[in-house]
DSSP file (Angstrom, degrees, kcal/mol; ACC not computed):
  #  RESIDUE AA STRUCTURE BP1 BP2  ACC     N-H-->O    O-->H-N    N-H-->O    O-->H-N    TCO  KAPPA ALPHA  PHI   PSI    X-CA   Y-CA   Z-CA
    1    1 A M     >        0   0    0      0, 0.0     4,-2.3     0, 0.0     5,-0.1   0.000 360.0 360.0 360.0 -40.8   90.7  -61.4   13.4
    2    2 A E  H  >  +     0   0    0      1,-0.2     4,-2.2     2,-0.2     5,-0.2   0.869 360.0  53.2 -65.6 -37.0   89.3  -59.4   10.4
    3    3 A T  H  > S+     0   0    0      2,-0.2     4,-2.8     1,-0.2    -1,-0.2   0.898 108.6  49.8 -63.4 -39.9   87.5  -62.5    9.1
    4    4 A F  H  > S+     0   0    0      2,-0.2     4,-3.0     1,-0.2    -2,-0.2   0.937 110.4  50.1 -62.7 -46.9   85.8  -62.9   12.6
    5    5 A K  H  X S+     0   0    0     -4,-2.3     4,-2.8     2,-0.2    -2,-0.2   0.921 112.6  47.3 -59.1 -46.1   84.8  -59.2   12.6
    6    6 A F  H  X S+     0   0    0     -4,-2.2     4,-2.5     2,-0.2    -2,-0.2   0.923 113.3  46.6 -64.2 -46.4   83.3  -59.5    9.1
    7    7 A I  H  X S+     0   0    0     -4,-2.8     4,-2.7     2,-0.2    -2,-0.2   0.917 113.8  50.3 -62.5 -42.0   81.4  -62.8    9.9
    8    8 A F  H  X S+     0   0    0     -4,-3.0     4,-2.6    -5,-0.2     5,-0.2   0.947 111.6  47.6 -59.9 -49.9   80.1  -61.1   13.2
    9    9 A F  H  X S+     0   0    0     -4,-2.8     4,-2.3     2,-0.2    -2,-0.2   0.909 113.6  47.2 -56.9 -48.1   79.0  -58.0   11.3
   10   10 A V  H  X S+     0   0    0     -4,-2.5     4,-2.7     2,-0.2     5,-0.2   0.916 112.6  49.9 -61.9 -46.5   77.2  -60.1    8.7
   11   11 A S  H  X S+     0   0    0     -4,-2.7     4,-2.4     1,-0.2    -2,-0.2   0.913 111.8  46.7 -58.8 -46.1   75.5  -62.3   11.3
   12   12 A V  H  X S+     0   0    0     -4,-2.6     4,-2.3     2,-0.2    -1,-0.2   0.896 113.2  49.8 -66.2 -39.5   74.3  -59.3   13.3
   13   13 A S  H  X S+     0   0    0     -4,-2.3     4,-2.2    -5,-0.2    -2,-0.2   0.925 111.4  48.5 -65.4 -43.3   72.9  -57.6   10.2
   14   14 A V  H  X S+     0   0    0     -4,-2.7     4,-2.8     2,-0.2     5,-0.2   0.933 111.6  50.0 -61.4 -45.8   71.1  -60.7    9.1
   15   15 A A  H  X S+     0   0    0     -4,-2.4     4,-2.3     1,-0.2    -2,-0.2   0.910 111.2  48.3 -59.0 -44.5   69.6  -61.1   12.5
   16   16 A L  H  X S+     0   0    0     -4,-2.3     4,-1.9     2,-0.2    -1,-0.2   0.883 112.0  50.1 -65.3 -39.8   68.4  -57.6   12.6
   17   17 A L  H  X S+     0   0    0     -4,-2.2     4,-2.5     1,-0.2    -2,-0.2   0.914 112.1  47.2 -64.2 -43.9   66.9  -57.9    9.1
   18   18 A L  H  X S+     0   0    0     -4,-2.8     4,-2.9     1,-0.2     5,-0.2   0.893 109.4  52.4 -66.4 -39.4   65.1  -61.0   10.0
   19   19 A S  H  X S+     0   0    0     -4,-2.3     4,-1.6    -5,-0.2    -1,-0.2   0.864 112.2  46.0 -64.8 -34.9   63.7  -59.7   13.2
   20   20 A T  H  X S+     0   0    0     -4,-1.9     4,-2.3     2,-0.2    -2,-0.2   0.950 112.9  49.7 -71.4 -46.9   62.3  -56.6   11.4
   21   21 A T  H  X S+     0   0    0     -4,-2.5     4,-2.1     1,-0.2    -2,-0.2   0.916 112.8  48.0 -55.9 -47.0   60.9  -58.8    8.6
   22   22 A L  H  X S+     0   0    0     -4,-2.9     4,-1.7     1,-0.2    -1,-0.2   0.860 107.9  54.4 -65.8 -34.1   59.3  -61.1   11.2
   23   23 A A  H  X S+     0   0    0     -4,-1.6     4,-1.3    -5,-0.2    -1,-0.2   0.919 109.1  48.2 -69.8 -40.3   57.8  -58.2   13.1
   24   24 A F  H  X S+     0   0    0     -4,-2.3     4,-3.1     1,-0.2     3,-0.5   0.922 107.6  56.3 -63.8 -39.7   56.1  -56.8    9.9
   25   25 A S  H  X S+     0   0    0     -4,-2.1     4,-2.1     1,-0.2    -1,-0.2   0.880 101.4  58.9 -53.9 -41.7   54.8  -60.3    9.2
   26   26 A K  H  < S+     0   0    0     -4,-1.7    -1,-0.2     1,-0.2    -2,-0.2   0.872 115.3  32.2 -59.4 -39.4   53.2  -60.3   12.6
   27   27 A Y  H >< S+     0   0    0     -4,-1.3     3,-1.5    -3,-0.5    -2,-0.2   0.843 113.4  60.1 -89.2 -32.2   51.1  -57.1   11.8
   28   28 A R  H >< S+     0   0    0     -4,-3.1     3,-1.3     1,-0.3     6,-0.4   0.874 101.0  55.6 -61.1 -36.1   50.6  -57.8    8.1
   29   29 A S  T 3< S+     0   0    0     -4,-2.1    76,-0.3     1,-0.2    -1,-0.3   0.625  99.7  64.1 -73.3 -10.4   48.8  -61.1    8.9
   30   30 A K  T <  S+     0   0    0     -3,-1.5    45,-0.4    -5,-0.1    -1,-0.2   0.345  97.8  59.1 -97.3   6.6   46.3  -59.1   11.2
   31   31 A I  S X  S-     0   0    0     -3,-1.3     3,-1.3    -4,-0.2     4,-0.1  -0.972  99.2 -91.6-131.8 154.8   44.9  -57.0    8.3
   32   32 A P  T 3  S+     0   0    0      0, 0.0    65,-0.1     0, 0.0     4,-0.1  -0.309 109.4   0.7 -61.4 140.5   43.0  -58.2    5.2
   33   33 A N  T >  S+     0   0    0      1,-0.1     3,-2.0    63,-0.1    -4,-0.1   0.818  80.0 160.8  51.4  37.9   45.5  -58.7    2.2
   34   34 A G  T <  S+     0   0    0     -3,-1.3     3,-0.4    -6,-0.4    16,-0.2   0.756  73.4  46.5 -63.2 -23.7   48.4  -57.7    4.4
   35   35 A Y  T 3  S+     0   0    0      1,-0.2    -1,-0.3    -4,-0.1    -2,-0.1   0.247 108.7  55.3-102.2  14.3   50.8  -59.3    2.0
   36   36 A R  S <  S+     0   0    0     -3,-2.0     2,-0.5    -4,-0.1    78,-0.3   0.021  73.0 133.4-127.3  22.2   49.2  -57.8   -1.2
   37   37 A V        -     0   0    0     -3,-0.4    10,-3.0    10,-0.3     2,-0.3  -0.674  31.7-173.8 -86.6 125.2   49.3  -54.1   -0.3
   38   38 A Y  E     -Ab  46 115A   0     76,-1.5    78,-1.6    -2,-0.5     8,-0.2  -0.778  33.9-103.0-113.3 157.8   50.7  -51.7   -3.1
   39   39 A D  E >   -A   42   0A   0      6,-2.6     3,-1.0     3,-0.6     6,-0.4  -0.737  27.7-144.9 -77.2 119.3   51.5  -48.0   -3.1
   40   40 A P  T 3  S+     0   0    0      0, 0.0    -1,-0.1     0, 0.0    81,-0.1   0.722 100.3  49.6 -62.7 -20.2   48.5  -46.4   -4.9
   41   41 A C  T 3  S+     0   0    0      1,-0.3    80,-0.0     4,-0.1    -2,-0.0   0.654 123.1  30.3 -93.3 -16.4   50.8  -43.9   -6.4
   42   42 A S  E X  S-A   39   0A   0     -3,-1.0     3,-3.2     3,-0.2    -3,-0.6  -0.688  74.9-170.8-133.9  79.5   53.3  -46.5   -7.6
   43   43 A P  E 3  S+     0   0A   0      0, 0.0    70,-0.1     0, 0.0    -1,-0.0   0.587  83.8  53.6 -56.8 -12.5   51.2  -49.6   -8.3
   44   44 A R  E 3  S+     0   0A   0     -6,-0.1     2,-0.7     2,-0.1    -3,-0.0   0.468  88.6  94.5 -96.4  -2.5   54.2  -51.8   -8.8
   45   45 A K  E <  S-     0   0A   0     -3,-3.2    -6,-2.6    -6,-0.4    -3,-0.2  -0.810  70.3-142.1 -99.5 114.1   55.7  -50.9   -5.5
   46   46 A M  E     -A   38   0A   0     -2,-0.7     2,-0.6    -8,-0.2    -8,-0.3  -0.418   9.6-139.3 -67.0 144.1   54.8  -53.3   -2.6
   47   47 A V        +     0   0    0    -10,-3.0   -10,-0.3     1,-0.1     3,-0.3  -0.960  25.5 172.8-108.2 117.7   54.2  -51.7    0.8
   48   48 A Y  S    S+     0   0    0      7,-2.2     2,-0.8    -2,-0.6     8,-0.2   0.776  75.1  47.5 -94.8 -34.0   55.8  -53.8    3.5
   49   49 A G    >   +     0   0    0      6,-2.9     3,-2.5     1,-0.2     8,-0.3  -0.657  66.5 173.4-109.5  78.5   55.2  -51.4    6.5
   50   50 A V  T 3  S+     0   0    0     -2,-0.8    15,-0.2     1,-0.3    -1,-0.2   0.777  78.6  49.6 -57.3 -28.5   51.6  -50.6    5.9
   51   51 A G  T 3  S+     0   0    0     -3,-0.2    11,-1.4    13,-0.1     2,-0.3   0.285 100.6  84.0 -95.1  14.5   51.4  -48.7    9.2
   52   52 A H  B <  S-C   61   0B   0     -3,-2.5     9,-0.3     9,-0.3     8,-0.1  -0.834  76.8-130.7-117.4 150.8   54.5  -46.6    8.6
   53   53 A V  S    S+     0   0    0      7,-2.7     8,-0.1    -2,-0.3    -1,-0.1   0.921 103.8  65.3 -59.5 -46.8   55.3  -43.4    6.7
   54   54 A D  S >  S-     0   0    0      4,-0.8     3,-3.1     6,-0.5     4,-0.2  -0.728  85.4-142.6 -79.0 116.7   58.2  -45.3    5.1
   55   55 A P  T 3  S+     0   0    0      0, 0.0    -6,-2.9     0, 0.0    -7,-2.2   0.694 100.4  64.5 -56.8 -18.0   56.6  -48.1    2.9
   56   56 A N  T 3  S-     0   0    0     -8,-0.2    -6,-0.1    -9,-0.2    -9,-0.0   0.610 118.8-111.5 -79.7 -12.4   59.5  -50.3    4.0
   57   57 A G  S <  S+     0   0    0     -3,-3.1     2,-0.3    -8,-0.3    -4,-0.1   0.592  72.7 122.7 102.4  14.2   58.2  -50.1    7.5
   58   58 A S        +     0   0    0     -4,-0.2    -4,-0.8    -6,-0.1    -1,-0.3  -0.717  57.0   6.5-106.5 158.8   60.8  -48.1    9.4
   59   59 A G  S    S+     0   0    0     -2,-0.3     0, 0.0    -6,-0.1     0, 0.0  -0.401 102.5  14.1  83.5-152.7   60.4  -44.9   11.4
   60   60 A K  S    S-     0   0    0     -2,-0.1    -7,-2.7     1,-0.1    -6,-0.5  -0.207  73.2-115.9 -65.8 147.5   57.3  -43.0   12.3
   61   61 A R  B     -C   52   0B   0     -9,-0.3    -9,-0.3    -8,-0.1    -1,-0.1  -0.546  22.5-132.4 -81.2 151.2   53.9  -44.5   11.9
   62   62 A N     >  -     0   0    0    -11,-1.4     4,-2.0    -2,-0.2     5,-0.2  -0.344  40.7 -87.5 -88.0 178.5   51.3  -43.1    9.5
   63   63 A P  H  > S+     0   0    0      0, 0.0     4,-2.3     0, 0.0     5,-0.2   0.839 130.0  53.6 -61.0 -34.5   47.7  -42.3   10.6
   64   64 A F  H  > S+     0   0    0      1,-0.2     4,-3.0     2,-0.2     5,-0.2   0.927 109.2  48.7 -65.6 -39.6   46.6  -45.9    9.8
   65   65 A G  H  > S+     0   0    0    -15,-0.2     4,-2.1     1,-0.2    -1,-0.2   0.881 110.9  50.3 -65.9 -35.1   49.4  -47.3   11.9
   66   66 A D  H  X S+     0   0    0     -4,-2.0     4,-2.2     2,-0.2    -1,-0.2   0.897 113.3  45.0 -68.5 -39.2   48.5  -45.1   14.8
   67   67 A L  H  X S+     0   0    0     -4,-2.3     4,-1.5     2,-0.2    -2,-0.2   0.951 113.0  50.6 -65.7 -47.6   44.8  -46.1   14.6
   68   68 A F  H  <>S+     0   0    0     -4,-3.0     5,-2.6     1,-0.2     6,-0.6   0.894 111.9  47.6 -56.4 -42.6   45.7  -49.8   14.2
   69   69 A A  H ><5S+     0   0    0     -4,-2.1     3,-1.8    -5,-0.2    -1,-0.2   0.902 108.4  54.8 -67.6 -39.9   48.0  -49.6   17.3
   70   70 A S  H 3<5S+     0   0    0     -4,-2.2    -1,-0.2     1,-0.3    -2,-0.2   0.746 104.4  55.2 -63.4 -21.8   45.3  -47.7   19.3
   71   71 A E  T 3<5S-     0   0    0     -4,-1.5    -1,-0.3    -3,-0.2     3,-0.2   0.160 127.2 -99.5 -93.6  14.5   42.9  -50.5   18.6
   72   72 A G  T < 5 -     0   0    0     -3,-1.8    -3,-0.2     1,-0.2    -2,-0.1   0.769  68.6 -67.8  74.7  26.4   45.3  -53.1   20.0
   73   73 A Y  S   <S+     0   0    0     -5,-2.6     2,-0.4     1,-0.2    -1,-0.2   0.891 101.7 134.8  58.9  41.6   46.6  -54.2   16.6
   74   74 A K        -     0   0    0     -6,-0.6     2,-1.0    -3,-0.2    -1,-0.2  -0.974  62.3-125.2-124.2 137.3   43.2  -55.7   15.8
   75   75 A W        +     0   0    0     -2,-0.4     2,-0.2   -45,-0.4    29,-0.1  -0.689  52.7 155.2 -77.3 106.9   41.2  -55.3   12.6
   76   76 A D     >  -     0   0    0     -2,-1.0     4,-2.6    27,-0.0     5,-0.2  -0.639  59.1 -88.8-125.4-179.3   37.9  -54.0   13.9
   77   77 A N  H  > S+     0   0    0     -2,-0.2     4,-2.8     1,-0.2     5,-0.2   0.886 123.7  51.2 -58.5 -43.7   35.0  -52.0   12.7
   78   78 A K  H  > S+     0   0    0      1,-0.2     4,-0.9     2,-0.2    -1,-0.2   0.945 114.4  43.2 -64.2 -44.7   36.5  -48.7   13.7
   79   79 A T  H  4 S+     0   0    0      1,-0.2    12,-0.3    -5,-0.2     3,-0.3   0.897 116.3  48.8 -67.4 -39.1   39.8  -49.4   11.9
   80   80 A C  H  < S+     0   0    0     -4,-2.6    12,-2.7     1,-0.2    13,-0.3   0.918 114.1  43.1 -65.0 -45.0   38.0  -50.8    8.9
   81   81 A R  H  < S+     0   0    0     -4,-2.8    -1,-0.2    -5,-0.2    -2,-0.2   0.523  94.0  98.1 -85.9  -3.9   35.5  -47.9    8.5
   82   82 A A     <  -     0   0    0     -4,-0.9     9,-3.5    -3,-0.3     2,-0.6  -0.438  67.3-141.3 -79.3 156.1   38.0  -45.1    9.0
   83   83 A D    >   +     0   0    0      7,-0.3     3,-1.3     1,-0.1     7,-0.1  -0.773  27.4 176.5-113.4  80.9   39.6  -43.3    6.1
   84   84 A S  T 3  S+     0   0    0     -2,-0.6    -1,-0.1     1,-0.3    34,-0.1   0.768  76.7  40.7 -63.9 -28.1   43.1  -43.0    7.6
   85   85 A D  T 3  S-     0   0    0      4,-0.3    -1,-0.3    32,-0.2    35,-0.1   0.429 104.9-124.5-101.2   3.5   44.8  -41.3    4.7
   86   86 A G    <   +     0   0    0     -3,-1.3    -2,-0.1     3,-0.2     4,-0.1   0.795  69.8 129.0  65.8  31.1   41.9  -38.9    3.8
   87   87 A D  S    S-     0   0    0      2,-0.3    -1,-0.1    30,-0.1     3,-0.1   0.356  83.1-102.9 -98.0   1.8   41.5  -40.1    0.2
   88   88 A G  S    S+     0   0    0      1,-0.3     2,-0.4    -5,-0.1    -5,-0.0   0.478  92.9 102.3  87.1   2.7   37.8  -40.8    0.3
   89   89 A L  S    S-     0   0    0     28,-0.0    -2,-0.3     3,-0.0    -1,-0.3  -0.935  71.1-124.5-112.8 141.4   38.2  -44.6    0.6
   90   90 A T     >  -     0   0    0     -2,-0.4     4,-2.3    -7,-0.1    -7,-0.3  -0.428  26.9-109.9 -78.7 164.0   37.8  -46.4    3.9
   91   91 A N  H  > S+     0   0    0     -9,-3.5     4,-1.8   -12,-0.3     6,-0.2   0.884 121.0  52.5 -53.4 -42.0   40.6  -48.6    5.1
   92   92 A G  H  >>S+     0   0    0    -12,-2.7     5,-3.3   -10,-0.3     4,-0.6   0.906 106.6  51.6 -64.8 -43.2   38.4  -51.6    4.4
   93   93 A E  H >45S+     0   0    0    -13,-0.3     3,-0.7     4,-0.2    -2,-0.2   0.913 112.2  46.1 -57.4 -44.9   37.8  -50.6    0.9
   94   94 A E  H 3<5S+     0   0    0     -4,-2.3    21,-2.1     1,-0.2    -1,-0.2   0.836 116.0  45.3 -68.9 -32.6   41.5  -50.1    0.2
   95   95 A L  H 3<5S-     0   0    0     -4,-1.8    -1,-0.2    -5,-0.2    -2,-0.2   0.355 120.2-102.5 -98.1   6.6   42.4  -53.5    1.9
   96   96 A G  T <<5S+     0   0    0     -3,-0.7    14,-1.9    -4,-0.6    13,-0.5   0.684  96.2 104.0  85.6  19.1   39.6  -55.5    0.1
   97   97 A D    > < +     0   0    0     -5,-3.3     3,-1.7    12,-0.2    -4,-0.2  -0.511  33.3 157.1-125.1  60.7   37.2  -55.7    3.1
   98   98 A P  T 3  S+     0   0    0      0, 0.0    -5,-0.2     0, 0.0    -6,-0.1   0.681  76.5  47.7 -66.7 -18.0   34.5  -53.1    2.1
   99   99 A Y  T 3  S-     0   0    0     -7,-0.2   -18,-0.1    -3,-0.1   -19,-0.0   0.420 106.5-126.0-100.8   0.7   31.9  -54.7    4.3
  100  100 A C  S <  S+     0   0    0     -3,-1.7   -20,-0.1   -20,-0.1   -19,-0.1   0.892  74.3 120.3  56.6  45.2   34.2  -54.9    7.4
  101  101 A I        +     0   0    0      2,-0.0    -1,-0.1   -25,-0.0     2,-0.1   0.413  32.6 119.1-114.9  -4.4   33.6  -58.6    7.8
  102  102 A W        -     0   0    0     -5,-0.1     2,-0.3   -26,-0.1    -5,-0.0  -0.344  37.9-174.7 -70.2 142.6   37.1  -60.0    7.5
  103  103 A K    >   -     0   0    0     -2,-0.1     3,-2.9     4,-0.1   -72,-0.1  -0.967  43.3 -77.5-131.3 152.3   38.6  -61.9   10.4
  104  104 A V  T 3  S+     0   0    0     -2,-0.3     3,-0.1     1,-0.3   -74,-0.1  -0.222 121.7  24.6 -46.2 127.4   42.2  -63.3   10.7
  105  105 A G  T 3  S+     0   0    0      1,-0.4    -1,-0.3   -76,-0.3     2,-0.1   0.133  99.3 112.1 101.7 -20.5   42.4  -66.5    8.7
  106  106 A D  S <  S-     0   0    0     -3,-2.9    -1,-0.4     1,-0.1    -4,-0.0  -0.458  74.0-108.1 -84.5 161.5   39.5  -65.6    6.3
  107  107 A T        -     0   0    0     -2,-0.1    -1,-0.1    -3,-0.1    -4,-0.1  -0.773  40.7-118.2 -82.0 125.2   39.7  -64.9    2.6
  108  108 A P        -     0   0    0      0, 0.0   -11,-0.2     0, 0.0   -12,-0.1  -0.239  18.6-115.4 -63.7 156.2   39.1  -61.2    2.0
  109  109 A T  S    S+     0   0    0    -13,-0.5     2,-0.4     1,-0.1   -12,-0.2   0.887 103.7  25.3 -52.8 -44.1   36.1  -60.1   -0.1
  110  110 A R        -     0   0    0    -14,-1.9    -1,-0.1   -15,-0.1     3,-0.0  -0.976  55.9-179.4-128.2 139.6   38.5  -58.7   -2.8
  111  111 A K        +     0   0    0     -2,-0.4     2,-0.3    -3,-0.1     3,-0.3   0.342  63.8  72.3-118.6   3.2   42.1  -59.8   -3.5
  112  112 A T  S    S+     0   0    0      1,-0.2   -76,-0.0   -16,-0.0    -2,-0.0  -0.762  88.7  26.1-118.5 163.3   43.0  -57.4   -6.3
  113  113 A N  S    S+     0   0    0     -2,-0.3     2,-0.5     1,-0.2    -1,-0.2   0.905  76.0 172.1  50.4  46.7   43.6  -53.6   -6.4
  114  114 A I        +     0   0    0    -78,-0.3   -76,-1.5    -3,-0.3     2,-0.3  -0.763   5.5 179.8 -85.4 124.6   44.8  -53.6   -2.8
  115  115 A T  B     -b   38   0A   0    -21,-2.1   -76,-0.2    -2,-0.5   -19,-0.1  -0.872  33.6 -91.0-123.6 161.2   46.2  -50.2   -1.8
  116  116 A S    >   -     0   0    0    -78,-1.6     3,-1.0    -2,-0.3   -21,-0.0  -0.493  17.2-151.7 -73.1 131.1   47.7  -48.9    1.4
  117  117 A P  T 3  S+     0   0    0      0, 0.0   -32,-0.2     0, 0.0    -1,-0.1   0.486  98.9  59.0 -75.7  -2.7   45.3  -47.2    3.8
  118  118 A G  T 3  S+     0   0    0      1,-0.1     2,-0.5   -68,-0.1    -2,-0.0   0.454  98.3  62.7-105.3  -3.5   48.3  -45.1    4.9
  119  119 A I  S <  S-     0   0    0     -3,-1.0    -1,-0.1   -57,-0.1   -34,-0.1  -0.972  87.2-123.2-126.8 120.2   49.1  -43.6    1.5
  120  120 A S    >   -     0   0    0     -2,-0.5     3,-0.7   -35,-0.1   -34,-0.1  -0.307   3.5-147.1 -64.6 138.7   46.5  -41.4   -0.1
  121  121 A N  G >  S+     0   0    0      1,-0.2     3,-1.5     2,-0.1     4,-0.2   0.423  80.3  97.0 -79.4   1.9   45.2  -42.2   -3.5
  122  122 A K  G >   +     0   0    0      1,-0.3     3,-0.8     2,-0.2    -1,-0.2   0.508  55.1  90.4 -69.6  -4.9   44.9  -38.5   -4.3
  123  123 A C  G <  S+     0   0    0     -3,-0.7    -1,-0.3     1,-0.2    -2,-0.1   0.722  84.2  55.8 -63.3 -19.5   48.3  -38.7   -6.1
  124  124 A Y  G <  S+     0   0    0     -3,-1.5     2,-0.5     2,-0.0    -1,-0.2   0.709  91.8  80.7 -87.0 -22.2   46.4  -39.4   -9.2
  125  125 A S    <         0   0    0     -3,-0.8    -1,-0.0    -4,-0.2    -3,-0.0  -0.752 360.0 360.0 -92.4 128.5   44.1  -36.4   -9.2
  126  126 A K              0   0    0     -2,-0.5    -1,-0.1     0, 0.0    -3,-0.0   0.335 360.0 360.0-127.2 360.0   45.5  -33.2  -10.4
């Protein structure tokens, strides 16, 4: 019986983890460079939940997540031109679409130095 409980627990845990990961993939594919987003304050740290306060994607949304949700989870001019984290860079500049021309399936204008529009780059200025 203990083995069954353990297998059940592991199965449920894996299912929850996969469903969360797949949910993030759904949204990450709707923004330019969604799979290349890094924390501007910790450049080696990947941001999985771009629209969440927690970079791993759980819990409360950040201002970028709120805006993206209010626009129907679509990358549009309003979302691209906004500066959701107030660091002086537009969301498009941070995600490699400075001209706000990217569409799902396109290659973004820039694929390097991609930072999260939900985490301020001001961590570097003192």
